[in-house]
C-alpha positions as CSV (number, residue, x, y, z in Angstrom):
1,M,-63.9,221.9,170.3
2,S,-67.2,223.2,172.2
3,A,-70.7,222.8,170.8
4,Y,-72.4,225.4,168.7
5,Q,-74.8,227.9,170.9
6,T,-76.4,229.5,168.3
7,V,-77.4,227.9,164.9
8,V,-78.7,230.3,161.9
9,V,-80.3,228.5,158.8
10,G,-81.7,229.9,155.8
11,T,-85.2,229.1,154.1
12,D,-86.6,230.2,151.1
13,G,-89.6,227.6,151.5
14,S,-88.8,225.3,149.1
15,D,-88.2,221.8,149.7
16,S,-84.5,221.4,149.5
17,S,-84.2,224.0,152.0
18,F,-86.7,222.9,154.6
19,R,-84.1,219.6,154.4
20,A,-81.3,221.9,155.7
21,V,-83.7,223.4,158.1
22,E,-83.9,220.0,159.6
23,R,-80.6,219.3,159.5
24,A,-79.9,222.8,161.3
25,A,-82.5,221.6,163.9
26,A,-80.9,218.3,164.7
27,I,-77.7,220.0,165.2
28,A,-79.1,222.3,167.2
29,A,-81.0,219.9,169.5
30,D,-77.8,217.9,170.0
31,A,-75.7,220.7,171.1
32,G,-78.6,222.4,173.3
33,A,-78.4,225.2,170.9
34,T,-80.9,228.3,169.6
35,L,-81.7,227.9,166.3
36,V,-82.4,230.8,164.0
37,I,-84.5,230.5,161.2
38,A,-84.2,233.5,158.6
39,S,-85.5,234.1,155.5
40,A,-84.8,236.8,152.8
41,Y,-87.2,239.1,150.9
42,Q,-87.7,241.5,148.2
43,P,-89.4,244.7,149.4
44,R,-92.2,245.2,147.0
45,A,-93.4,248.7,145.9
46,G,-96.9,249.5,147.0
47,R,-97.7,249.6,142.8
48,E,-96.7,245.6,142.7
49,V,-99.0,245.0,145.4
50,E,-101.9,246.8,144.0
51,R,-101.3,244.7,140.7
52,A,-101.1,241.3,142.7
53,Q,-104.3,242.3,144.5
54,D,-106.0,242.9,141.4
55,A,-105.0,240.0,139.6
56,L,-105.8,237.7,142.4
57,G,-107.9,239.7,144.5
58,A,-107.2,241.5,148.3
59,D,-107.6,238.5,150.2
60,V,-104.8,236.5,148.5
61,G,-102.8,239.1,146.8
62,Y,-100.8,240.0,149.7
63,Q,-99.3,236.5,150.0
64,V,-97.2,236.5,147.0
65,V,-95.3,240.2,147.5
66,G,-93.4,241.5,149.9
67,S,-92.7,239.8,152.9
68,T,-95.5,237.3,153.5
69,P,-94.1,234.2,151.8
70,A,-91.0,234.6,153.8
71,E,-93.1,234.9,156.8
72,E,-94.6,231.8,156.0
73,S,-91.7,230.3,155.0
74,V,-90.0,230.7,158.4
75,R,-93.4,229.4,160.2
76,T,-93.3,226.3,158.3
77,A,-89.6,225.7,158.7
78,A,-90.2,226.4,162.6
79,E,-92.9,223.6,162.7
80,R,-90.5,221.2,160.9
81,A,-87.7,222.0,163.2
82,R,-89.6,221.4,166.5
83,R,-90.6,217.9,165.1
84,V,-87.0,217.2,164.6
85,G,-86.4,218.0,168.4
86,A,-85.0,221.7,168.4
87,T,-86.8,223.3,171.4
88,K,-85.0,226.8,171.2
89,V,-86.5,228.2,167.8
90,D,-86.6,231.6,166.7
91,T,-87.6,233.1,163.5
92,V,-86.7,236.1,161.5
93,V,-87.3,237.7,158.1
94,V,-84.9,240.2,156.5
95,A,-85.7,242.5,153.4
96,G,-82.5,242.4,151.2
97,D,-80.6,239.4,149.1
98,P,-79.8,236.0,150.7
99,V,-76.4,236.0,151.5
100,P,-76.4,239.9,152.7
101,A,-79.6,239.2,155.1
102,L,-78.0,235.7,156.6
103,A,-74.9,237.7,157.6
104,E,-77.0,240.5,159.3
105,V,-78.7,237.4,161.3
106,V,-75.2,235.6,161.9
107,A,-73.8,238.6,163.6
108,E,-76.8,240.5,165.1
109,R,-77.6,236.8,166.8
110,G,-73.9,236.1,167.5
111,A,-73.9,232.6,165.7
112,D,-71.2,230.3,165.5
113,L,-72.8,227.9,162.7
114,L,-74.8,228.9,159.4
115,V,-76.2,226.1,157.5
116,I,-77.7,226.3,154.2
117,G,-78.6,223.8,151.4
118,N,-76.5,223.3,148.3
119,R,-79.1,224.1,145.7
120,G,-78.0,226.3,143.4
121,L,-74.2,225.2,143.6
122,N,-74.1,223.0,140.5
123,T,-76.4,224.8,138.2
124,L,-75.6,226.6,135.1
125,A,-76.6,229.9,136.7
126,G,-75.2,229.2,139.8
127,R,-71.8,228.8,138.1
128,I,-72.2,231.9,135.9
129,L,-73.6,234.1,138.7
130,G,-72.6,232.7,141.9
131,S,-74.7,230.4,143.7
132,V,-76.3,231.7,147.4
133,P,-74.6,228.9,148.9
134,A,-71.2,229.2,147.4
135,E,-71.2,233.1,148.0
136,A,-72.4,232.4,152.0
137,A,-69.5,229.8,152.2
138,R,-67.0,232.7,151.2
139,K,-68.1,235.3,152.8
140,S,-69.2,234.0,156.1
141,T,-67.5,235.0,159.0
142,V,-68.5,231.7,161.2
143,D,-68.3,227.7,160.4
144,V,-70.6,227.0,157.4
145,L,-72.3,223.7,156.9
146,I,-73.6,222.9,153.3
147,V,-76.1,220.2,153.4
148,H,-76.8,218.4,150.6
149,T,-80.3,218.5,149.7
150,T,-80.8,217.4,146.3
């Protein structure tokens, strides 16, 4: 089997997802692959932004709605990935639900490995509603590594 060329990893900014990023970064570093760190976000209506700004102030309100938290997550994740040894690191934020967003990034980047943390696999909500890791593994068209992060 040849080494992976492009590795996509999803992050939501949680410590658990950052552990998956670090594992993906180590794999990418070992393979000389490009690491693509992706985060999905839900677009927010102008009304929600205004409400957040009213409650938190204009200089802080934007940080909790829209793409800003996702952009901060991928920025932090990229720093951690580089510390682990990944040298070719790209980041992307995608509007939408996590699994379709990750599938979109995998397809657009021609990735051959998707890495995701296991958080959610064993929760009651995950068993009832379906967890992101389980759904991503079921629907992926490429190899999937589910990293034990909890």
